C-alpha positions as CSV (number, residue, x, y, z in Angstrom):
1,M,1.0,-3.8,11.7
2,L,0.9,-7.5,13.8
3,T,4.5,-7.1,15.1
4,D,3.4,-4.5,16.8
5,F,1.1,-5.9,18.4
6,R,2.9,-8.7,19.7
7,R,5.0,-6.4,21.0
8,R,2.4,-4.5,22.5
9,F,0.9,-7.5,24.3
10,R,4.5,-8.7,25.7
11,D,5.0,-5.4,27.1
12,T,1.9,-5.2,29.2
13,G,4.5,-8.1,31.8
14,T,1.2,-10.4,32.1
15,E,0.4,-13.6,31.3
16,E,-2.7,-12.5,29.0
17,G,-0.2,-10.6,27.2
18,S,2.2,-13.7,26.7
19,V,-0.7,-16.3,25.4
20,M,-1.5,-13.4,22.8
21,D,2.1,-12.5,22.0
22,T,2.5,-16.4,21.9
23,V,-0.9,-17.0,19.7
24,L,0.4,-13.9,17.3
25,A,3.5,-15.8,16.8
26,Y,1.9,-18.8,15.6
27,V,-0.4,-17.1,13.6
28,M,2.4,-14.8,11.6
29,D,4.9,-17.9,11.5
30,Q,1.5,-20.2,9.7
31,A,1.3,-17.2,7.3
32,Y,4.5,-16.4,6.2
33,T,6.2,-20.0,5.7
34,S,3.1,-23.0,5.7
35,G,1.7,-24.0,2.2
36,R,-1.2,-22.5,3.3
37,R,-1.0,-19.1,1.5
38,T,-0.3,-21.3,-1.6
39,L,-3.7,-23.0,-1.5
40,V,-5.2,-19.9,-0.2
41,A,-4.4,-17.6,-3.2
42,E,-5.5,-21.1,-5.4
43,F,-8.9,-21.2,-4.5
44,R,-9.3,-17.6,-4.5
45,S,-8.4,-17.7,-8.0
46,S,-10.3,-20.6,-8.6
47,D,-13.3,-19.8,-10.9
48,H,-15.0,-23.5,-9.7
49,V,-14.2,-21.9,-6.4
50,R,-15.9,-19.0,-7.1
51,R,-19.1,-20.5,-8.5
52,L,-19.5,-23.1,-6.0
53,I,-19.1,-20.5,-3.2
54,A,-21.7,-18.6,-4.9
55,R,-24.3,-21.6,-5.3
56,G,-23.9,-21.7,-1.5
57,R,-24.6,-17.6,-0.7
58,F,-27.7,-18.7,-3.2
59,E,-28.4,-21.7,-1.4
60,L,-28.7,-20.0,1.9
61,V,-29.9,-16.6,0.8
62,I,-32.3,-17.0,-1.9
63,L,-34.0,-20.0,-2.0
64,P,-35.3,-20.0,1.9
65,R,-36.2,-16.9,0.5
66,H,-38.5,-18.1,-1.6
67,A,-39.3,-21.2,-0.1
68,T,-41.0,-19.3,2.8
69,S,-43.0,-17.0,0.2
70,N,-44.1,-19.9,-1.8
71,V,-45.1,-21.4,1.9
72,A,-47.3,-18.0,2.5
73,A,-49.3,-18.1,-0.6
74,L,-49.6,-21.9,-0.1
75,T,-51.2,-21.4,3.2
76,K,-53.6,-18.1,2.2
77,K,-55.6,-20.1,-0.1
């Protein structure tokens, strides 16, 4: 799929198309040859990382909602 996008960008004959072709070539090379792929796979399958992500989401989403409602309840008195 990305190969087709590279070709389409390259075929425009524009500077922007050339830049996008180069960026996609770099991204594809990194995705297929770097150790990042293995690292990301390890993180995705790690229970410890999943717990940390869940905790972070809880702290970002749930706690602020409760803090706001607690402050509102305290100020009604």
